[in-house]
C-alpha positions, 0 to 999 in steps of 0.5 A, spaced: 530 538 463 532 533 459 525 531 455 518 534 454 511 533 451 511 533 444 504 530 443 499 527 447 492 524 447 488 520 452 492 513 451 498 515 447 503 520 448 509 521 444 515 523 449 523 523 449 525 518 454 524 519 461 530 519 466 526 516 472 519 513 473 516 512 480 509 509 480 506 509 487 500 505 489 496 506 495 492 499 495 485 500 497 486 508 497 479 510 495 477 517 494 474 517 501 480 516 504 483 522 501 477 526 504 478 523 511 485 524 511 484 531 510 480 532 516 485 527 520 491 531 518 487 538 519 491 543 524 485 544 529 488 551 531 487 554 524 480 556 521 482 553 514 482 546 512 489 545 510 490 541 503 494 535 503 500 532 498 494 528 495 490 535 494 496 539 491 498 534 486 491 531 484 490 530 476 484 526 475 481 519 476 481 512 474 476 507 473 478 500 476 473 494 474 476 487 472 475 483 465 470 478 468 463 477 471 465 482 477 464 489 477 469 490 483 476 488 482 481 485 487 488 487 487 491 482 482 487 484 476 488 491 478 495 491 479 496 487 472 492 493 469 496 498 472 503 494 470 501 491 463 495 496 461 490 490 460 484 488 463 484 481 466 480 476 471 481 477 479 486 473 482 491 474 475 498 476 476 501 479 470 497 474 465 491 475 461 484 472 460 487 466 457 493 466 463 498 468 458 504 472 460 504 480 458 509 484 459 509 489 464 512 496 465 518 493 470 520 488 465 520 493 459 524 498 463 529 493 464 530 491 457 531 498 456 537 498 461 533 501 467 535 500 474 529 496 477 526 497 484 520 495 488 518 497 495 512 495 499 509 494 506 506 488 505 510 481 503 514 483 497 510 477 493 503 480 495 499 481 489 501 488 487 508 487 487 507 480 484 503 483 478 509 487 476 515 482 476 511 475 476 506 471 471 502 466 474 494 464 474 493 465 481 495 471 486 495 465 492 501 461 489 506 465 494 511 460 494 511 460 486 511 467 486 517 468 490 521 463 486 519 467 480 523 473 482 529 469 482 528 463 477 526 468 471 532 472 469 534 477 464 541 477 461 542 472 467 540 476 472 533 477 476 528 482 473 528 486 480 535 490 482 532 492 489 526 488 493 524 491 500 518 489 504 516 483 508 515 476 506 521 472 510 516 465 510 516 465 503 523 466 501 526 462 507 523 455 506 524 448 508 524 446 501 528 452 498 532 458 501 531 463 496 535 468 500 542 464 500 540 464 492 539 471 492 546 472 495 549 468 491 547 472 485 551 478 489 545 481 493 546 484 499 540 481 504 538 485 510 532 483 515 532 489 520 532 496 518 539 497 521 541 492 516 537 496 510 541 502 512 548 499 512 547 497 505 551 500 500 550 498 493 545 494 489 543 489 488 539 488 495 534 484 498 530 486 505 525 482 508 523 485 514 517 481 517 514 474 516 509 477 512 507 484 512 510 489 516 507 491 522 501 497 522 504 504 522 500 505 528 503 499 532 510 500 529 516 502 534 520 503 528 519 510 525 523 508 519 518 505 515 515 506 507 519 513 507 525 510 509 525 504 505 524 508 499 529 513 501 534 508 501 532 505 495 533 512 491 540 512 495 542 505 492 540 507 485 546 509 480 544 517 479 547 516 472 542 511 470 535 511 469 530 507 474 523 504 474 521 504 481 514 501 484 512 503 491 506 500 494 503 503 501 500 496 501 496 496 508 491 502 507 487 496 504 489 491 510 486 497 515 480 498 510 479 490 510 479 490 518 474 497 518 479 500 522 479 507 521 485 509 526 489 504 523 487 506 516 489 514 517 496 512 520 497 508 513 495 514 509 500 518 514 505 514 512 504 514 505 504 522 505 510 522 508 513 518 503 510 522 497 513 528 501 520 525 500 519 524 493 517 531 492 524 533 495 527 528 490 523 531 484 525 538 486 533 535 486 532 531 480 527 534 475 527 529 470 523 524 474 516 523 473 512 520 479 505 517 478 500 516 484 494 512 484 490 506 488 488 499 485 481 500 488 478 502 494 476 498 500 471 497 506 466 502 503 468 508 508 464 513 510 465 520 514 458 520 518 454 514 519 446 513 521 444 520 519 449 523 523 452 529 519 459 529 522 465 526 522 470 526 529 477 526 526 479 528 533 477 522 536 480 518 530 487 522 532 486 520 539 486 512 538 493 510 539 493 502 536 490 498 532 484 494 534 488 488 534 493 491 539 487 494 543 483 487 543 489 483 546 491 489 551 484 489 554 485 481 555 491 482 559 490 488 563 488 488 570 484 494 569 481 493 562 477 500 562 484 504 564 487 501 558 482 502 554 482 510 555 489 510 555 489 507 548 483 510 545 482 517 549 474 515 548 469 515 554 464 510 555 458 510 558 455 504 563 452 501 557 458 501 553 462 499 558 458 493 560 458 491 552 465 491 552 466 487 559 461 482 557 465 481 550 472 480 554 469 476 559 467 471 554 474 470 551 477 469 558 472 464 560 472 460 553 477 454 553 476 451 546 481 454 541 475 455 536 471 458 541 476 463 544 478 465 537 471 466 535 470 470 542 476 474 541 473 476 534 467 478 537 471 483 542 475 486 536 468 487 533 466 491 539 472 495 540 471 497 532 464 499 533 465 503 539 471 507 536 466 508 530 460 510 534 465 515 537 468 518 531 461 517 527 465 513 522 461 508 517 463 502 513 459 498 508 463 492 507 469 488 509 471 487 502 473 492 496 468 497 492 468 499 485 468 506 485 473 510 481 480 512 484 484 518 484 490 520 480 496 524 482 502 526 479 508 530 479 515 532 475 516 532 468 509 530 464 505 530 470 499 534 467 498 529 462 495 525 467 489 530 468 482 528 467 478 521 467 482 515 465 481 507 465 487 504 470 489 501 463 491 508 460 495 509 466 500 503 464 499 505 457 502 512 458 507 510 462 509 505 456 510 511 452 515 513 456 519 507 455 520 507 448 
């Protein structure tokens, strides 16, 4: 082991230099998601409730509030807190309350000679990764954020050596082809998983979808976040330290959609990635992995309407997102047979009638707006039927303000024990980049 803890307080620690830092953010992954996933992953053939990776490596918790009139953060303010150790306003990307740029962990690492990487399942210029590698007043300026990834440079090169995720529409534009510009700087570009697998050396850029990657539950590609993370680790020079951001982006997206099966499959994708990182740490013990969430999403509850149960078996039986189920019901000749095939949920006559009526409303709608509204209504009925069968509750389609879990493994993991603010996590990691 190349370094050790010399002294530590809540937000200030003295360390010898860490070899590698991997910061994993489960976007929207509140405490309730960890609880639900424990039951979702449980082996029903055993009497005990098996622990997950999250349980085994839990260290503490973190608060998430922004520094504006709200008590509930968005991903931009929280990611900036995690990236730079400061509180800011919702929507801010790497800037303070005065909209001035602040140094991020990735930038500090780059200045210290570290290799840098960002691996996400959203578009690579979405709020969380952007907060580590860009500085702008609004998260919604996607084109400008993408431009910054190549226009802002350190020692003549972009700040991030490896960028894996989605977001083709923001890099391949009529006004500018950023992919060509990255390639002119020596980056290998890939737009398929096979192309990613073929990359041999950094720097590298992979954009695997127009925006975010398909949901894990709907994806035909088993090589998703874990594969992209493993590839990034393979490309990094083992003789040099690195800082890597890994974001399980779409736990949040499924939470916004109030889609429990979608969310649990994103949690599984996250755990598979963390198991991969556990193996990496066992081989590279001079690596620190810190895992947290930026906030929780949806107000998920196990149990609803006074019913003291949550049926994980029902959730496990759902084989597609509500979006895919809805579209399948609209195109199937026998919609109820398709429903049963995709959900394994038996509906009584009144429940079937509700879905049938909602489906017929879509099919009879002619105007685009009316058809879109009717499709949304059908999708809501699909989700309501799944929630009723599984006894799942939701309070919002937005974020919630509760604390989130903090997990860690590797050298110095124990220093993340106890309750902290999200800015403290960044400050503690800055201490490892002296």
